[in-house]
N, C-alpha and C positions, 0 to 999 in steps of 0.2 A: 308380114307380120306387123301388127298394129303397134304405134308408139306407146310406151309404158306410161308416160304422163296423160296421154289421151284415155287409156284404159282406166286409170284411177280417177280421171276428171280434175287433175290438179295442175297448177302452173309450174313451169319449169324450174321456178325459184322457190317452190313450196318447201316449208321446213318438215323436219321429220314427224312432228306432231300432226300436221296437216295430212301427210302421207298415211300415217298410221290410222287416222280417223276415217279417211276416204276408203281405205282398204277394208277396215272392219265393217263399214256400211255395206259395201259390195259383197264381202264374204257372207254376211248374214242374209242378204237379199237373194243370192244365188246358190246358197247351199242345197244340195239335192233333197236333204231331209224337209226342206220348206217347199220343195217343188215337185214332190211325188216322184223322186228319183230321176228327174228329167236329166238326159244326157247333155242337152243344151246348157242347162243350168250348171251341170258339172264342169263343162268346158270353160264356161264363164267364171266359175269359181277358181279353177286352175290358172286361167289367164290373169285374173286379178291377183292371185297369190304370187305368180311368177313376177309381175310388174312390181308388187310390194317387196318381194325378196331382193331385187336389184336396187330399187330406189331407197330403201331403208339402209343400205350398207354404203357408206360414203366412198369406199374404193370402187365398188362395182358401179355406183352412180356416176362416178368421175369418169370411168372407162367407157360407160354408155353414152354419157354426154359428149365425149371426144369422138367415138368411133360407131355409136349406134349398136345395133344388134351384132354386127360383125365383130365389134370389139370385145364381146363377151364370150365368143366361141372358143377362143384360144385359152381363156381364163377358166373354163369349165363351168361358167355361170349358167344361169337358167336361160340365157339368151340363145342357147343352142337350140331351143324348141322343146316341145312337150315330150320328145321321145324318151328323155331321161328324167322326166318331171311328172310323176303320176299323181292320181288323186290322194293316195295315202300320204305322200310327201307334203302335198298342199294342205291337207288336213293337219298334218303334224306341225307344220308352220304355223297355221292359225292357232292350234292349241298351245304352241310354245309362247306366243305373245298374248293370247286372249284365254288361256286355259285357266285352271284353278277352280272356275265354275263348271267347265265341262260342257260338252255339246248339248247335252239334255237340258241344261238351264237356259240355253238360247233357243232351242227348238221345241219347247213345250213338253218337257217331261225328261226324266233321266232313267235309263235303263241300269239296274244294279249289275255290277260285275259278278260273274259266276266263278269265283275262286281264281287261283292263278296269281302269281306276283305281278305287280305293276311294272311294266317295262319302261325304259327310258333310252333315248338316243345317246350314243357315245359322244364324248367330247371332241370338238375339233381341234387340230394341232396345227400351230403356225410355225413354219421353218423359213429360215432365209437361205437363198441360193446365190452365191456370188458368181459372176459371169465377167468375161473379158469382152472388150470391144470387138474382137475378132469373132467370138462366139455369137455376139449380136448380129454380126454381118452375115453369118452363114447358118445361124440356127444351131442348136446343140441338143444332144440326148444325154441326160445326166442320171446317174444312179445315186439315190440318197439312203442312208440308214437312219431310221427315225425310231425314237423310243416312244412306245405306245402302251396302252393298257389293252390287253387282249383277254379273251375269255379264259377263265381258269380251266386248265386241263384236268386237274384232279376232280372237280365237282361239276364241270360242264356249264358253269355259270350260275348254278343253283344257289350256291353260297353255303349249302349244308354239307356236312362231312360225308364222305363216301359210304354207301350203304344206308343212309338215312334220308328222310324226305321232310321238307317243310310241313308244318301243320297248319290247319285252318285257324285263323284268329278267332278267338272266342268272343271278342268284344264286337267286332263288326260282322261276324258270320261269314267272313271271307270276301265281303264286297269291297273292302279297303275304305269304306265311307261310314261316317256317323251322321245321322239325321236328327236335328233337333227341331221340335214343333213349339212355337210361341204364338200365344194368342194376342191380338191387338185390336184396336177399334175398327180396322179395316178387315178383320178375319184372321185366319191362320197363316203364320209366316213359317216356311219350312227352310231351314238352313242345312245345307250339306257341306261337310268338311272332311278332309282326310282323317282316317282313324288314328287317333294318338297312340294306341297300343302297338300297332304294326306299322305306323308311318305310311298308311295308305297302300301297303304291300297285299294286303288281304291274307297274308299267312305270316307265321313266325318260324324262325329257324331255332330249333331247340339245342342242335349241336353243330357249331360253326365248322366250317371246313378249315382245317388247319394250314392249308397252303395259302388261302386268300383271306382268312379271318372273316368269312361270311360276305365279302364284297362281290364275289363271283368274277373278279378281274384280277389279273397278275401282270406285272411288267414284262414286256417283251420288245425285241428288236424287229423291225419291219423294213424290208428292202423295197424301195419303190422306184419306178422309172418315170422320169420327167421329160417330156418332149417340149423344148423351148422353141418357139417360132422365131424366125429372123425379125429384127426391127424392134425388139422390146426395149424398154426403158426401166430405170430404177423406179421401184414402187409399183410396177405391173406385177400381177400375181396370177397364179395358175391353181385352180381348185381340182384336187383329186378326190372325187366324190367316193365315199364309203371306204376310204383308206385310213381314217383316223382310228380313235379309240373305239373298242367294242362297246355295244350298248349293254345295259344292265338287264338281267331277266329276259334275254331274248330281243331286246330292243335293237333298232338299226344302228349300224356304226356311224360315227362322225366323219368328218372330211379332214384331209390335209391341205392347208392353205400354204402354197409355196410363194414366198415374197422375193421378187427378183432384185438383185443389187449388182449393177454394173459398174465395175472399177474404172476409175479414170485412167486414160491412156496418156503418157506424158508427151506423146508425139502429136495428139490431135485434140481439137476442141470440137465438141459435138453440138450442133444446132438442129434439132429434130433429126431428119434423115441426111442432112448435110454434114460434111466433115471439113474442118479447116486445118490446114497444115502451114506452118511457118518455114519457108525454105531459105536457109542462109546461102547467099552467093557472094563471091568475091567482087572487088571493084572492077577488075578486068572482065569478069563474066557479065557483069551489069553493063559495062560500056561497050564491049565488043560482041556480046551475044554468046550463047552456048547451049548445048544440049546437056540435060542433067536427068538424073533418075530420082523420083520421090517415092517414098513408101506409101502403100495403100493400106486401107483398113483390113483388106482380105489377106494381108501377109506378103503380097507380091510387090513388084516395082512398076512404075509407070514412066514413060519417057515424056519429058517436057521441054519444049523449045523456048528458051529465054532470049527474046529479040534483043538486038543491040539498043542501047540507050535506055534499058529498063531502070526505073527509078524505085528506090526502097519503098515498100508499101504497095506496089502494083499487085493486082489480083489476077489470077488465071483460074479458069474453071474447067475441071476434068469431069465432063458429063457422065453420069451413071456410074461413078467411082465411090459414091457415098454408101449409105446404109440402106437396106430394104425399107419400104413403107410397111408398117405393120398392118396385116390384114388388107393389104392393097396391092397394087400393081406398080412396078417400076422401082427405080432406086433414086436416092438423092445424089448430089454431086460432091466432088471434093474440091474445095476452094484452096488454091495455093497462094499464099502471101509471100512475095519476095522481100527479103531483108538483107540489104547490103551489109556485109560484115567489114567492119573497120579493124585492122590488126592493132593490137596494143603494144606490140614489140617489133622492131624492125631490125633486119640485119643491116650492116654498113652498105651493102650493095642496093638493098631495097630502098634505103633512105636516099642514097645517091640518085637512083632512077626517079623517085618521086620528086625531088628537088628540081631535077631537070624537067619533068612534067609540069611542075608548078609554074615555070617560066613561060610555058607556051599554052596552058590550058585557058579556056574561056571562063569568065566568071558566071556563076549560076543565074538563072533568070529569077525575077522577083517572085514568081509563084510556080511551084512544082506540080500542083494538083492537076489531075485529069478529072474533069467534072463527073463523068459517068462512074469511074472508079471510086472516086471519094464519096459519091452518093451511096454506092453499094456498101462501102466499108463503114460509113456512118452508122449503119444499122447494127454493126458488130464492133463498134468503136471501143468497147470495154474488153474485147477478147485478149489483146496483148498489151494492155496498158501497164501491166507490172513492170 
């Protein structure tokens, strides 16, 4: 699949205006109405629209910049390919951002609408989904109940009272448009605007549906399933296409955009796919060595051998014990940082033993650092500075 920036012919740091301008130019050039219904032109029109729909959206663009096309598959974005992104959707996106004039104004004439209400796409719904770090590690299947606007059951979305039907607008004759002709020194200018009498519907409802008051929509609860892939982060999102609010007058439904929020785990610090854990050990464990258990992000325990002479701040790496790579292979690591615990209260016996030890212990060296370990930890020096 081609790079989206290459498709639109823009730089990777192009702003929204440049992306919009580039897409409009390509869409006008490749629209099938300008190319005798060419299938090749239709594919290029869809390709340009897909690229535009991703790059115009800051969240989708960020995901694409980080992970490429693979990063968009789990988010339900257009990056999954043309299988769920047909010409009608591409045309609707074009009309959404460049409509008002309509296709006819761009492609050499406008075909009047022959009655029937003007349909509109339903609204998108944005919901937040909290996740634990353990769910990020294994992936999760979640069930959400979402408040949406659904097609009115009483009128079937028509907006008119049961047993009645909308009537054709007498002002526009059912086209939903009003044409005004003005003369100027360059000839006649024809302006086409939505009919003010019917709001562009092409018909009027004489008796409103009492259930929805003519809107054709009513509040409803919808249950949706969300498949969360392993390795996600806060701010990632999943788009459930066609699960949002119903469209008006038979228009297509909107989407549900599920924004993920990963709760902080007090045991771990996350660094991408790696997990950092601070392990408290006693002075004797550090001096003599020990085998200890440390918790893992998957909920289990891992055995760790602490060698004799371990200094506070020493790092141990448990390979493959971190989080899965999002849309990739392999897992990150779990980094364990040893922290020697100093007791704040001593029993008389403990104090006596320590005073005996103080008489025979060696003085500390001038430097305690291990170059390799200190170099690694310097990358994460702010992690446990509190």
